[in-house]
N, C-alpha and C positions, 0 to 999 in steps of 0.2 A: 750150386754150380753157376759160375759166371757166364754171361752171354754177351756177345758183341752186337746184339740186335740193335739196329737203328731204324726207327720209324720213318716211313716215307709218305709224302703227300700223294693222295690218290686223286687223279684228275685235276680239274681246274677249280679255283675257289668260287663260291657263290657271290659274285660281285653285286648282284641285285640286293642280297641280304646285307652285304657289307655297307653299301650305300645307305640302306634303310637304317642300320644301326648307328652309323656315324651322324646321319641327319637327325635322328631321334635324340642322341646324346648331346649333340651341338645345341639343339633346341632346349634340352633340359638344363644345361649349364647356363644358357642365356637367361632362362626364366629363373634359375637359382640366383644369379647375380642381380637380376631385377628385384626379386623378392627380398634379398638381403638389403639392398639399397632402401627399399620402401620401409622395411622394419627399422632400419637405422634412422630414417627420417622421423619416425614416430617417437624414437627414444634418443633424441639428439645428444644428450649428455651422459648416456650410459657408457660405462667402461667395461669392456669384456666381450666385445663382438668377436666372432670367430666361428670355426666349424662346429665346436661343441654347442655354442649358443644357437647356431642355425638348426642343428639337429633337435635341440630341445624345443625350439620354436615350431618346427614343422611336425613335431611329435604331439602337439597339443592343438586345441582350438586356437587359431591365431589371434582372433579378436580378444578372447579371454586372456591369452598369454600376454599380449601387448598391454592390455589394461592393468593386469597384475603388476607387470614390470614398471609401468608408468606410475602407479600408485606408490610403489616402494621407492622409485627413483626420486619422485617429487615429495615424498613423505606426506601424502594427502590423508587427512583424517577429518571426517565429518561426524560430529556428535550424533549418536543415535542410529548411525548407519554403519553396518559392518562392511569389511572389504568385499566380501562375497556379494552382498546386496548392491554395493557400489559398482562392482563389475557388471552385474546384471542390468543396472539402470542405464539411463541415457544422460547421466549427470556429467560424465567426463567428456571434455572437449579436446580430443587428441588430433592434432594436425596430421593429415596423411593416413589416417586409419582406414578410410574407405579404399584408398589406393593400395594399401598393403593387403587388405582382404581380397581385392581384385587380383593382385599379383599372386596371391596364394592359390587362387583358382587356376590361374595360368600355369603355375608350377605343378599343381596336381595333375592337370591334363597332360603336361609334358612328361611327367613321371610315369603316368599310365601308358603313354605312347612308347617310352623307352622300355618299359617292362614287357610290353606286347611283342617286342622283337625277340624275346626269350633269351636275350643276352644280358646277363646281370653283372654289372660292374659297380662296386661301391662308390657312391657319390663323394664320400670322404676322401678317397684316394685321388680325386680330381681337383681337390681344393689346394690352392697354392698358398695364399695368405689373404689378409683382410683387404689389402690394396688391389691385388690382382683378381681375387675371387677364384673362379674355376677355369681350368684349361684341360683339353684332351691331351693326355700325356703320351709319351713314347710307349710306356707299358700298356696303356689302353689300346693303342693301335696294334700292338703285338698280340694282345689277347683277342682282338677282333679278328685278326688274320687266322688265328687258331680256330676260332669259332665258326668261320665260314669255309673251313677246309675239312676234309676227311683224311685220316691217316691209318696206315697199316698197323696191325697189333702183334704180328708175329712173323717169323721168317718165311713161312709158307705163303702168307699174303704178299710178302716182298717178292718172292719168286714169281707168283702169279702176276703181280703188278708189272714186273720187268717184261714179261712176255706180252702182256696186254699193251704196254707202251710200244714195244717193237711192232706189234700187230697194227696199232694205230699209225705208226710211222709208215708202214707199208701201204696202208689205206690212203694216206696222204700222197704218197708217191704214185699210187695207181690213179688217184684223182688228177694228179698232174699230167698223167699220160692219157687222160680222158677215158680210162677203162671204166671208171665209175664217175658219176656226176654228183658232187657234194652238194650242189645247189638244190638238189631234189630231196635232201634230208638223209638221215641215217639208214632208212630202209632201202636205200640204193645198194647197200652192201649185199642185200639178198640176191642181187644179180650176179654175184660172184659164185653162187652155188653151182651154176652150170659150167663154170670154168674149171672145176676140180672134180676128181674122182675120190671115192672112199671105198677102200678094201677092208671090210670088217673082219676078214680072216687074218689081217696083219695088224695085231694090236699095238705094235711098237711104232709103226709108221703107216697108219691107215690112209692118210690124205696125200694126194699127189695131183699134179696138174693134169687136166684132161688132155690126152695126146692129140685130140682134134681141135684144140683151142683156136688154132690159126686158120681153121676152115670155117669158123663161125663168121657171120656177116659183120660183126663188130670189128673184126681184124682184117677184113678184105680191103686192102688199099689199092688205089688205082696206079699200079706200077707193073712193069714187066717182071716176070719171075727171074730170079738169078739162078744160073746153071753152074753148079760146081763141077769143075773138070778134074 
């Protein structure tokens, strides 16, 4: 059976979390760009940089990875020493290796910070090209918006949400009339209890305005009473 159900956003987005996510991922792609540059500096004549290469590099011990690529790129062979032993040794003099290792540590820290937000977005999807590197895309921002909001899941929730939105609208209007004071927080709503009656014998319409509402001190205004003739 087909349904015309349309999910609705509940309340306001968590803007604090939104800012945290965007800050974390901005820092992540900045560190990713920096790491990519440092790796390229170590392997200046290497052909084939790109997202696949970056993923391979970050999926391994970076120092070992760069040394291995450097040996193959420069066709280095030392008699009596295998490539594995050469990688483990200090015989290779690779310009920028220390900077690349340092950049990797910065990237790992930024990656951990992004993961800590509990919002997971594939780094590959933020990669543009070898020249641009990474950018926060329109799709990224769209997914962030979804992540920091709550949405209804069925028609009953939609019906409840509509009434709660109406209720909040009335509360805002009552605050504008100084019936409740919003600057004191949400528990100020408790002061509305004395303004209403509840007839538990009337299950369809149990709540009504207290008929003595305007005799209460809150509503005693300094003005002469009006006499209706």
